[in-house]
N, C-alpha and C positions, 0 to 999 in steps of 0.2 A: 337184751333189753336196751342196753346203751345204743346199739346200732339202730333200733327202732326209733329211739328218741332223737337220734341224729339224722334221720332220713331227710327232713326238710333242708337241713344244712348241706347234706351230701348232694341233694338234688340241685340246689343253687350253685354250689361249688363246681359240680360236674358240668352244669350248663355254661358256666364261665370258662372252664377249661376247654370245653368243646368249641365254644365260640372262638377262643384264642387259637386253637388248632386249625379251625377252618379258615380263619383270617390270616394266619401266618404260615404254619408248616405245611398244610395241605391245600392251600388256596390254588396253587398252580395245578396240582393233581385234579382238584375238583373242576377247575376251568377246562382242563383237558378232557375229562370225562364228559362234561356237558357239551363240549364241542363235538366230540365223537358221537354222542347220542343224538344231537340235533342234525348232524350231517348224514346219518345213516338212513337212507331212504327206504330201507326194508324194515325198519323198526317203527312200530306204531307209537303214537304220542303216549298212550297209556303204558306201554311197555317201557318206553324211555323214562317216564315219570317213576315207574316202579323201580327201575334200576337205580335211578338217582336217590330215591328214598332208602333203598337197601344200603347204598354206600353211606349215606348220612347216619342211618341207624347202626351200622357196623362200627363206625367211628364213635358214636355216642355210647354204645354198649362197651366198647373197649375202654373208654374213659371211666365209665361207672365201675366196671370190674377192677380196673387198676386202682382207682381211688379207694374203693371199699376194701380191697385186699390190703393196700398199704395202711389204711386206717386200722383194720383188724390186727395186722402185724404190729403196729405201733402200740395198740392197746395191750396185746399179749406180752410185749416186752416189759411193760410196767406191772404185770400181774405177779 
């Protein structure tokens, strides 16, 4: 129940963490990926966009899973 109540806060915090990761820690990796995708003449624009989206979603999912797991662990410590 508490996790359901915290969902909007989790969403906002995860978005902020994801933005920070993409702008700091993974910016160079993201730029390299985009460069490779744009220079691959055998890859269609649609496939290139799909690979880019998968990369971004994978990072976002990792942030959400890590954040909610840490939050649950923290809640369980105080039970």
